[in-house]
N, C-alpha and C positions, 0 to 999 in steps of 0.2 A: 646594465649597460644600455644606453639609448640606441635606437635603430640606426641612426646615421653613423655613430661610432662603430657599431658592429659591421655596417656595410663597408666602411673603409678598411677594417681589419680583414673582412672576408676575402678580399681580393689582393691582400698583401702577399708578395712572393714568399715571404718567410712562413706563411701559413698554408702554402700550396699543398704540402704533403700531408696535411692533417686529415685523417680519414673521416669522411662524412661532413666535412666543414662546408664545402661548396661542390655542387654537382658539376659535371663537365658542361652541361647546358648553360648553367649560370655563368660559368667562367667564359664560355664562348660569347654569350650575350654581352657580358661586361666588356670584353675585348672589342667587340663589334661597335660598342657605344663610345669608345675612346676617339678623340679627335685625331685626324691625320696630321702629323707633323713632319711629313716628308720635306717640306720647303725649308725646314730648319737644319737639314743635314749639310754639313760643311763640305765644300769642294776640296778634294785632296790637294790640289795645287795651292789654294788659298791657305790651307792648314799648314802645309810645309813652309810657305813663306812666313807665316806668323811665328812658327817655331824657330826658324832661322833668325828672324828679326829679334825675337825675345833673347836668344842666346847671345846675340851680338851686343844687346843693350844691357845685359846683366853685368853688374860690377865684378871685378876679379875677386876670387876667393869664395864665390858662391856656387 
C-alpha cells in the first residue's frame, strides 16, 4: 500500500479502535491540521425555514 493511501486510512474513524494503528499524538496532530469549517455551520433559523419550505413544495404522496 502506498504511503498516501495508508495515511488516509490511518485517520479513518472506522480504524480508530484498531490497537497500535495510530498513536494518540498522531491523532491529535491530524485533528489540529484539519481546516476550521465553523463558517459552514447552518443557522438553526435558516435550517428550520428550509425544512418548512421543502415540506410545502413536496408533491402529495411523498
